[in-house]
C-alpha positions as a Markdown table, in Angstrom:
| # | Residue | x | y | z |
|---|---|---|---|---|
| 1 | Leu | -72.1 | 138.3 | 42.2 |
| 2 | Leu | -68.6 | 139.2 | 41.1 |
| 3 | Leu | -67.8 | 140.4 | 44.6 |
| 4 | Leu | -69.1 | 137.0 | 45.9 |
| 5 | Val | -66.7 | 135.3 | 43.5 |
| 6 | Val | -63.8 | 137.4 | 44.9 |
| 7 | Leu | -65.0 | 136.5 | 48.4 |
| 8 | Thr | -65.2 | 132.8 | 47.7 |
| 9 | Ala | -61.7 | 132.7 | 46.2 |
| 10 | Ala | -60.3 | 134.6 | 49.2 |
| 11 | Ile | -62.0 | 132.3 | 51.6 |
| 12 | Met | -60.8 | 129.2 | 49.8 |
| 13 | Tyr | -57.3 | 130.4 | 49.7 |
| 14 | Ser | -57.4 | 131.2 | 53.4 |
| 15 | Val | -57.7 | 127.5 | 53.9 |
| 16 | Val | -55.0 | 126.7 | 51.4 |
| 17 | Ile | -52.6 | 129.1 | 53.0 |
| 18 | Tyr | -53.4 | 128.8 | 56.7 |
| 19 | Ala | -54.6 | 125.3 | 57.3 |
| 20 | Pro | -51.0 | 123.9 | 56.7 |
| 21 | Leu | -49.7 | 126.3 | 59.3 |
| 22 | Tyr | -52.4 | 125.1 | 61.7 |
| 23 | Leu | -51.6 | 121.5 | 61.0 |
| 24 | Gln | -47.9 | 122.0 | 61.6 |
| 25 | Glu | -48.2 | 124.3 | 64.6 |
| 26 | Met | -51.1 | 122.8 | 66.5 |
| 27 | Leu | -51.0 | 119.2 | 65.6 |
| 28 | Gly | -47.5 | 118.5 | 64.3 |
| 29 | Leu | -48.8 | 117.2 | 61.0 |
| 30 | Gly | -46.9 | 117.7 | 57.7 |
| 31 | Thr | -47.2 | 117.8 | 54.0 |
| 32 | Val | -48.8 | 114.4 | 53.5 |
| 33 | Glu | -51.7 | 115.1 | 55.9 |
| 34 | Asn | -52.1 | 118.6 | 54.3 |
| 35 | Gly | -52.2 | 117.0 | 50.9 |
| 36 | Ile | -54.9 | 114.6 | 52.0 |
| 37 | Leu | -57.0 | 117.4 | 53.4 |
| 38 | Leu | -56.6 | 119.4 | 50.1 |
| 39 | Ala | -57.6 | 116.3 | 48.2 |
| 40 | Ile | -60.7 | 115.7 | 50.5 |
| 41 | Arg | -61.8 | 119.3 | 49.9 |
| 42 | Ala | -61.4 | 118.9 | 46.2 |
| 43 | Leu | -63.3 | 115.6 | 46.3 |
| 44 | Gly | -66.2 | 117.1 | 48.2 |
| 45 | Ala | -66.4 | 120.0 | 45.8 |
| 46 | Ala | -66.2 | 117.7 | 42.7 |
| 47 | Leu | -68.8 | 115.2 | 44.0 |
| 48 | Ile | -71.4 | 117.8 | 45.0 |
| 49 | Ser | -70.9 | 119.7 | 41.8 |
| 50 | Ala | -71.2 | 116.7 | 39.7 |
| 51 | Phe | -74.0 | 114.7 | 41.4 |
| 52 | Ala | -76.1 | 116.9 | 43.7 |
| 53 | Ser | -75.8 | 120.6 | 43.0 |
| 54 | Lys | -78.6 | 120.6 | 40.4 |
| 55 | Lys | -80.9 | 118.8 | 42.7 |
| 56 | Ile | -80.1 | 121.2 | 45.5 |
| 57 | Val | -80.7 | 124.2 | 43.2 |
| 58 | Lys | -84.1 | 122.7 | 42.2 |
| 59 | Arg | -85.1 | 122.3 | 45.8 |
| 60 | Leu | -83.7 | 125.5 | 47.3 |
| 61 | Ser | -83.1 | 127.9 | 44.3 |
| 62 | Ile | -79.8 | 128.9 | 43.0 |
| 63 | Asn | -79.4 | 131.6 | 45.7 |
| 64 | Gly | -80.5 | 129.1 | 48.3 |
| 65 | Ala | -77.9 | 126.6 | 47.2 |
| 66 | Ile | -75.1 | 129.2 | 47.2 |
| 67 | Ala | -76.2 | 130.4 | 50.7 |
| 68 | Leu | -76.2 | 126.8 | 51.9 |
| 69 | Gly | -72.7 | 126.4 | 50.4 |
| 70 | Phe | -71.4 | 129.5 | 52.2 |
| 71 | Gly | -73.0 | 128.2 | 55.4 |
| 72 | Leu | -71.2 | 124.9 | 55.1 |
| 73 | Met | -67.9 | 126.7 | 54.4 |
| 74 | Gly | -68.4 | 128.9 | 57.4 |
| 75 | Leu | -69.3 | 126.0 | 59.7 |
| 76 | Ser | -66.2 | 124.1 | 58.5 |
| 77 | Leu | -63.9 | 127.1 | 59.1 |
| 78 | Phe | -65.3 | 127.7 | 62.6 |
| 79 | Ser | -64.7 | 124.0 | 63.5 |
| 80 | Ile | -61.0 | 123.9 | 62.5 |
| 81 | Pro | -59.6 | 125.3 | 65.7 |
| 82 | Phe | -61.7 | 122.9 | 67.8 |
| 83 | Phe | -60.6 | 119.7 | 66.0 |
| 84 | Gln | -57.5 | 118.1 | 67.4 |
| 85 | Gln | -57.8 | 114.8 | 65.6 |
| 86 | Phe | -57.0 | 114.3 | 61.9 |
| 87 | Leu | -60.2 | 112.3 | 61.3 |
| 88 | Leu | -62.3 | 115.3 | 62.5 |
| 89 | Leu | -60.3 | 117.6 | 60.3 |
| 90 | Leu | -61.0 | 115.3 | 57.3 |
| 91 | Thr | -64.7 | 115.6 | 58.0 |
| 92 | Ser | -64.4 | 119.4 | 58.3 |
| 93 | Ala | -62.5 | 119.5 | 55.0 |
| 94 | Leu | -65.2 | 117.4 | 53.3 |
| 95 | Val | -67.8 | 119.8 | 54.5 |
| 96 | Phe | -65.8 | 122.8 | 53.3 |
| 97 | Gly | -65.4 | 121.1 | 49.9 |
| 98 | Val | -69.1 | 120.4 | 49.6 |
| 99 | Gly | -69.8 | 124.1 | 50.5 |
| 100 | Phe | -67.3 | 125.4 | 48.0 |
| 101 | Gly | -68.7 | 123.0 | 45.3 |
| 102 | Leu | -72.1 | 124.5 | 45.8 |
| 103 | Val | -70.9 | 128.1 | 45.9 |
| 104 | Leu | -68.6 | 128.6 | 43.0 |
| 105 | Pro | -70.3 | 126.7 | 40.2 |
| 106 | Asn | -73.6 | 128.3 | 41.1 |
| 107 | Leu | -72.2 | 131.8 | 41.2 |
| 108 | Tyr | -70.9 | 131.2 | 37.7 |
| 109 | Ser | -74.3 | 129.8 | 36.7 |
| 110 | Ser | -76.0 | 132.9 | 38.1 |
| 111 | Leu | -73.7 | 135.2 | 36.2 |
| 112 | Ser | -74.3 | 133.2 | 33.1 |
| 113 | Asn | -78.1 | 133.4 | 33.6 |
| 114 | Ile | -78.2 | 137.2 | 34.0 |
| 115 | Ala | -75.6 | 138.1 | 31.3 |
| 116 | Pro | -77.0 | 138.9 | 27.9 |
| 117 | Lys | -76.0 | 136.2 | 25.4 |
| 118 | Ala | -73.8 | 138.6 | 23.4 |
| 119 | Val | -71.5 | 139.2 | 26.4 |
| 120 | Arg | -71.9 | 136.0 | 28.4 |
| 121 | Ser | -68.5 | 134.7 | 27.6 |
| 122 | Ser | -66.9 | 138.0 | 28.5 |
| 123 | Ile | -68.8 | 138.1 | 31.8 |
| 124 | Leu | -67.6 | 134.6 | 32.7 |
| 125 | Ala | -64.1 | 135.6 | 31.8 |
| 126 | Ile | -64.3 | 138.5 | 34.1 |
| 127 | Ala | -65.6 | 136.2 | 36.8 |
| 128 | Ile | -62.5 | 134.0 | 36.4 |
| 129 | Gly | -60.3 | 137.1 | 36.6 |
| 130 | Thr | -62.1 | 138.2 | 39.8 |
| 131 | Ser | -61.5 | 134.7 | 41.2 |
| 132 | Phe | -57.8 | 135.3 | 40.7 |
| 133 | Leu | -58.2 | 138.7 | 42.4 |
| 134 | Gly | -59.7 | 136.9 | 45.4 |
| 135 | Gln | -56.7 | 134.6 | 45.5 |
| 136 | Phe | -54.4 | 137.6 | 45.4 |
| 137 | Ile | -56.1 | 139.5 | 48.1 |
| 138 | Ser | -56.5 | 136.5 | 50.5 |
| 139 | Pro | -53.1 | 136.8 | 52.1 |
| 140 | Leu | -53.3 | 140.6 | 52.1 |
| 141 | Leu | -56.6 | 140.3 | 53.9 |
| 142 | Phe | -55.8 | 137.5 | 56.3 |
| 143 | Ser | -52.1 | 138.2 | 57.2 |
| 144 | Pro | -52.9 | 141.2 | 59.4 |
| 145 | Ile | -55.6 | 139.0 | 61.1 |
| 146 | Leu | -53.0 | 136.3 | 61.6 |
| 147 | Ala | -50.7 | 138.8 | 63.3 |
| 148 | Ala | -53.5 | 140.1 | 65.5 |
| 149 | Gly | -55.6 | 137.0 | 66.3 |
| 150 | Gly | -53.5 | 134.0 | 65.3 |
| 151 | Leu | -54.8 | 131.1 | 63.2 |
| 152 | Thr | -58.0 | 130.9 | 65.1 |
| 153 | Gly | -58.6 | 134.6 | 64.2 |
| 154 | Val | -58.0 | 133.8 | 60.5 |
| 155 | Phe | -60.4 | 130.9 | 60.4 |
| 156 | Asn | -63.1 | 132.7 | 62.4 |
| 157 | Thr | -62.8 | 135.8 | 60.1 |
| 158 | Ala | -63.0 | 133.6 | 57.0 |
| 159 | Ala | -66.0 | 131.8 | 58.6 |
| 160 | Val | -67.8 | 135.1 | 59.3 |
| 161 | Leu | -67.2 | 136.3 | 55.7 |
| 162 | Ala | -68.6 | 133.0 | 54.4 |
| 163 | Leu | -71.7 | 133.3 | 56.6 |
| 164 | Leu | -72.2 | 136.9 | 55.6 |
| 165 | Gly | -72.0 | 135.9 | 51.9 |
| 166 | Gly | -74.7 | 133.2 | 52.6 |
| 167 | Phe | -76.8 | 135.7 | 54.6 |
| 168 | Phe | -76.6 | 138.2 | 51.7 |
| 169 | Leu | -77.8 | 135.5 | 49.2 |
| 170 | Ala | -80.5 | 134.4 | 51.6 |
| 171 | Leu | -81.7 | 138.0 | 51.8 |
| 172 | Arg | -81.5 | 138.4 | 48.1 |
| 173 | Glu | -83.7 | 135.3 | 47.7 |
| 174 | Gln | -86.3 | 136.9 | 49.9 |
| 175 | Ser | -86.3 | 140.3 | 48.1 |
| 176 | Pro | -88.8 | 141.1 | 45.4 |
| 177 | Leu | -86.0 | 141.2 | 42.9 |
| 178 | Gly | -85.1 | 137.6 | 43.9 |
| 179 | Asn | -82.8 | 136.1 | 41.3 |
């Protein structure tokens, strides 16, 4: 689960770092539009976390909700290079935010659920540290991909990583060990 926290943070920061470059390079958009996209991602994450995450977990399970979130993040990332209109990018950003809002809080919840009570706060603190590690490794991971495959390569790689994270959780859900 801690590795998935690292992965989630790295994927999130791939969007924070490389989406503005895409907006500028491909669409000629600037900081205002980038700020709006960041706000829409945050809004999607906040709304799903606050109002629907619990219902989704009850319906799918916690691993199922995380897998769905990773799937939404991956779908959004794959779509970015295809969208040439700002309104479509807003939709993609909202989908990404919803996915992120399903993934990260439920990863922390899973960690909390499996941690012994005596060390629960320490485990969650470690998870926060691993999130910062993911932020740190994001440019280290994606810069060589940018050099080799451009912005589309970055978004596609981040999408594949998100889908693999979701696939892993879906498999974990089906295993006898389950949660």
